N, C-alpha and C positions, 0 to 999 in steps of 0.2 A: 892976288888977294893976300892980305896979311892973315896971320893966324891959321894958315892951312894946317889941319891936324896931321900928325905923323902917327904911324903905328908903333907903339912902344913894345907891345908883346902880344902873344896869342896863347890860347890853351884850349885843348879839346879832350873829350873822352873818346873812347872807342864807341862807334855807333853800333847798335845791336837790335835784332828783332825783339828781344825781350831781356830786360834786366831785373829779374825778380829779386835779386840780391840787394837792391837799393831803390831809393825814391829820388824825386827831382833834386832835393837839397844835397843828397850824397853825390849825384852826378855833377852838380854845379861845383861842389867843393873840390872834386877831383880836377875839373877843368881849371879852376882858379889856382890850385897848386901847380898845375902845369904852366900856367901863365907866369906865376912868380918865378919859377925856374927859368922860363924862357927869357924874361926881361931882366933877370937878376935883380929882383926887388926883394927886400927883406919882408915887407908886408904891404898892406893896402892903406895904411894910415894917411899917406899923403894924397891919396886919390880924392878929388873934390866932388865927384858926382857919380851916381849909379844910374844905369838905365837897363831895365829888365825886359826881356823879349820872350813872350810865350803866347800861344794862340788860345788854348782851351783850358778853362777851369775843370772841365769834365774829364779830359784825358789825364790831367795831372792830379785829379781827385783832391783839389784844394782851392778854395776861394782865397782871394787876396794873397796869392802865392808870391807876388813881388815883395811884399813886406817881409814874409818869412825868409825868402832867399837873401834879401838885403841884410837881414839880421844874421843869417847863417854864416855869411862870409865876412862878417865883422865890419860892415860899412856904415853902421849907425854911428853918429847922428847925421851924416852927410845927406844931402837931398837924393831923392830917388823918384823915378817915374816909370810906369809900365807902358809899353807899346804893344799894340795888337793890330795886325793887318793881314790876317789869313796866312797863306803861304809866303807872302812877302814880309812877314813880321820881322825877321832878323835883318834883312836889308833896310827896311824902313827904320828900324832901331838905329842902325849905323848912320843913316841919313839924318836922323834927328840929333844924334850925337855930334855929327859934323856941324849942324847949325848951332848947337850949344857952344862949341868951342869957337866957332867963327864969330859968334855974337859977343863973346867975352863973358858969358854967364859962368864959365868955368875954364880952367886951364888943363884939366884932365878929367876923363870920364871913362868908367868901366862899362862896356856893353856886354851884358851876359844873357845868354839864352839857353833854354832847355825845354824838352818836351818828352813825355812818356806816352807816345802814341803808337807803340808797338803792340805786342800781344797781351798787354795788361788788360785790354778790353777785347771782346770778340770782334771778328770782321764785320758781323752784322751791325754791332753797336757803332763801330768806327765809321761805317758807311752812313749810318743815320746821323752821326755827329757832323760828318763832313757835309752831308746833304743840308743840314741846318745852316750851313754857311752860304748856301744858295738862297734864292728867294722863296721863303717858306710858303707864302700865300699862293704863288703862281707856278712853282716848279716842283717842290718836294712832294706835295700832295698828289701829283699825277705821276710820281715815280721818277722824276728827274734826278740824275746823279751826274757828278762831274765826269766820270768815265764816259758816260753817254754823250755829254756835251763835247768833250775833247774828240771823241770818235766822230761826231757829226762834222766838226771842223775839219778833221783830217780827210774824211770822205769828200768834202767840198774841195779841198786842196788837191786831192787825187783827180777829181773830175775836171777841175779847171786846168791843172798844170801837167797831168800825167804822172804824178808822183806815185811810186810803187811801194808795196809792202816790203820788198827786198831792200829798198833804199833806207826806210826808217829802221828796218831790222839791223842795218849796219850800225846805227847809233847804239842799239841795245847790246850788240857784240862788243863794240869798241869801248864803251864806257865801263862795262863790267871787266873788260881786260885791263883797262887802266887801273882799276881798283886793286888789282894784284900787287901793285907797287905802293899801296897806301896801307900801312899796318893798322890804321884806325877804321878801315872800311868794313861795312857790314857784309857785303856779298860779292867778293871778287869771284869771277867765274871765267872759264875759258869756253866760249860758246862759238857756234857757227851760225850763219844766217839760217841754214836749214833747221837748227834747233829752235830758233825763235819762231819761225813759221809753222813749226809742228807743235808749239806749245798750245795750251788750252785757250779757246776763244773766250774773250771777256766782253767786249763790245766792238763789233765789226767796224773798222778793220784791225783793232787792237787785240793782241793776244797777251797771255799772262806775262811773258818775258818782255813785252813792250811797256809794262807798267812799273813805276817806281816803288820804292819800299816804304813800309811803315816802320818807324824806328824809335828807340829810346836813346837819348844822348844829350850832351851839353857842349857849348862852345862859347868862348869869351875873347874879347879883344879890348885892349887898352889903347885909347886914343888920347892925344895930348898936344899942346903946343911944343915946338922944337925945344924951347927953353926949358920947359918943365921936364921933358924927356932927358935932356942932357944932365939936369940937376938930380934926377932921381933913379935913372936906370943905368946900371953899370954896363949893360949890354948895348945900349943905344949907339954909342960912338964906335963900337967894335964891328958894326956891320952897316951896309948902306942904308941911308935914310929912305923910308918908303912913306910917301905922302898920300893922304886920302884927298885927291886933287879935284874931283868933280862928282856931281850926283844929279840925277834927273828922276822925275816921277810923272807918270801918266795914268789916266783912268779911262774906263769905258763903261757902257751900260751894264747893268747887273745881269740882265737876261740876254742870253745868246740870240734869241729870236728878234730882239730889238736891233740887232746889228745887220739884219738882212738888207742888201744882198752881200755885204762884205763879211763872209764867214770863214774865209780861208786863213786869215792872219790876225795879228794882234795890234790894233791901232794904238792902244795904251803903250805898248812896248816901243813903237816907233817914236811916240811923243817923248817918252822918258829918255830914249837914246839921244834924240836930237838935243834935248836940254843939256845932257851930260857932255855931249861932244862939243857943243858951243862953249861950255864952261872950260873944257880942257883944250880947246883949240884944235880939235880933231876934224879933219875934212875928208880923210880917206881911212875909214876904220879898219878895213882889212889889212892895210899896210902900216898903220900907226898904233895898232894894238898887237901885243906879242903873245898874249895868253888870255883865255876867257873861261869863266865858269858860267854855264848856261843852265837855265831851269828846265831840266829834262824830266818833268813829271810823267810824261809819256814819250816814247822814243820819237814820234813824229813832231812833238813840240820843239825839239832842237832844230828840225828842218825849217819850221816856221820862224824860229828865233833868228837863225843866221840871215834870213831875208829881212826881217823887221829891224835887225840891228845894222843893216846896211853892209853886211859882209859880202853878200851876193845879191843880184837882182831878184825881184819877185819871180817865183816859179822855178828858180834854178837851185833852190836849196837841196832837193833830193839828189840831183846829179852831183852837186858839189860834195855833199856829205859822203856819198857812195864812192867818189873818186879818191877819198883819203885826204882831202884838203884840210880837214879839222882833226886828223889823227895826231898822235904824239910827234910823228916825223913830217907832218904836213905844214902847209903854209901858215896856218893859225891854229895851234893846238887848243883843243876845247875839252873841258871836264877832265883835266889831267889827274884828278884825285878819284875819279869814278862817277862823279855826279850823283844825282838823286837815285839813279838806277843801280849804281854799284857801291857808292859810299854810304848811302842812306839819307833819310830825311826826317829827323825829329824837327817838327815845324819851326818852333821858336829859335832853334839853333842853326837852321839850314843856311840862311843868308850870311850868318857870321862865319860858318864853316867855309862857305865859298870864299869870303874875303880872307880868311886865314890861309887858304890854299894859294890865293894870289900873293899874299905877303911872303909866304915861303918861296914861291917861284921868283919874286923880285929880289929877295935876299940871296937867292941861289942856294937855299937850304933844303929843297925838296929831295926826295929819294932820287939818286942819279938816274934811275931808269925812267923816271917821269919828269925830270928837270928839263925845262925849256932853256936852251943855251942863250945867254945874253938877253933874257927877258927884262924889259925896263918899264913896260906899261901893261897893266892887266885890267880886265873888266869883269864885273859880276852882273848877272841878269837874273832877277827874281820876280815872281808875280804871285798874285792871290787870285783864287777862283779861276776863271778862264781869262786871265789877264784883265780882270776888272780893275785891279790896281797893279801897276808895274813899276819897279825901281831898278835903275841902272846906276851902279857905282863904279868909279874909275880910280885906280891907284897907280902911282908913278914912283919909280926909283930915281933919285937924284944924287949923283956923286961924280 
């Protein structure tokens, strides 16, 4: 296809449990300044479109935040649009930007995402807000929470396939260990499987250290045609071109109970992956993808994801993860920056942060301790709810 977008530059803030020193516009400003330095752009005056990514007006304590952020970073009067898709918001924003460039609507588009869903609100309030993302009429009023839904799915996976708590504890250990090599990560930790298993129960079989983080932070990515990038970015020709080559999106029923008896895995993720693979010409994802960022909202979700993305057959995710197949020195390194468990997860920025890590890996510019040697194709997997909406994006280095 013509007009395949290239990554011109990226920018991120440090992700943190709490940033009482700043608000969303401050976070975004820092991320944009990092992008300008990364792409060696003087300013954003040549950028033709903006695309804002955030999930919640309530977390950010501001209605119409997109207009304020667009103004804050000096993009007026160019067009702007806000994207919201739960946990998949950042990845969905990138997918939308891909379509804008492909269609010819613009030659360059800045995708910017932020969220302040850390300790700026209490845990009780955060759980209530996230519960409002579920079906209010049928789930929230009877005490349904996403942690409970994910736990029920993992229990079904354990019963059907023999998956063990030790196997998904490996994910919690590895991703936080990877975060030690990411200076922007929220919670790098050196853990053992015993530490995870001994942590406080949250929703059986998940324990505290199986759960991802609530975070404040921002991330941005500038996408453009190759011609625009060559004309405006001094850095573009100095490093390998990274193309946003494929994207896929799938959906599933809102309520987990409506998926019975298929409760072990994510149908939407399989659909999104197959769309993206067909677009990218991928027939053997385990061997045709070099690095992947997976949505590890809970440690067991990564086990489900490696199956749904076709890296291993159904039921073999637990054993393959525990074997080290997806470690930094494994066959397909996953969550090299720490993932949601170690890097953190400000919702609107999460999918963009995943893509930024893939770009760093394909450019060969990640920290040497987490850099995947010779990486040329990377994948991001992001979803909303219990994969009610799933997005898979693929990036490729071409030189």
